[in-house]
C-alpha positions, 0 to 999 in steps of 0.5 A: 756340247763341247766348246773350243776357243777361237781367239778370245771368243768361245765357238762351238764345235761347229765353229759358230759364235753368238752375235748379239741381236740389237733392238730397236731397228736400225734406221735407214732413213730418218731416225725415230725415237727408241731405246737400245737393248739386246733382243737375243743372239744369232749364231754365225760361222766364226769365219764370217765374224773377225771380231765377235766381241765387237760385232752386233746385228741390227734389223734395218728399217727404211730405204735410204741405203738401197743404192748400197743394196741394203733394203728394209727388213735386211739384217746389218752385221756391224763391227765396232772395232773397225776404223771407218773410212770414206765410202764405208757404210757406218752406223752413226749416232745422229742426235741420239738415234742410231742410223745407217749411212754412207761416210763421205770425206770431201776434202777434210770434211766428213759427212753422212749421206743416204745411198738412195738417188731419190734422197739427196741429203748430206749431214756434215759431222761438224754441223750435227748437235751430236754425232758419233760413228758407232761401227762399220757395216761388215755385211747385210743379210736379205730374206728373199722369201717373205713368209720365211722371214716373217715366221723366223725373225718376228 
C-alpha cells in the first residue's frame, strides 16, 4: 500500500486516516467510574477529519444528549484542537469522568447541561470540584440497523 502525506498526518491512497477509538464509552448521562484507553482505530475519509492527530472516536452511552440527535450507542467524533463556544457539544471531564454535554454561557458563567427535555440539570463549571473541557464534538455516527451494529462494533 502506498502512502502520501496530508499535512502532518499520513493518509492512504484512498485519502483515509486512522482515528483512535477510545474506551470506555463516553457517558451521555451521569458518569460512571472507568479507565481510559485506546481500543483501536477506525479509518475515516481525510475530508471528514480536519485535524487527525487531535481527533478521537468514542462510543456514546446514555440518552442525555438526545435533543442534539445523539443517541445511546452512537459514535462521537471529537476534536481536541477546537475551541469550545457557547452552544457546542463538548466532551468534559467532570470530577474525573468523561462526559458528553452541551456548553452554555449565561452572562459570564459557563455551564454544562444535558440536551434532553426530560433531564433538567445544569453544572456550573466553577462549582465543580474538577471540570475540564476535553474536546468539541465534530459529528456523530448512528447505526440504523441494529444487527449490523452488533456484529461490526462489538
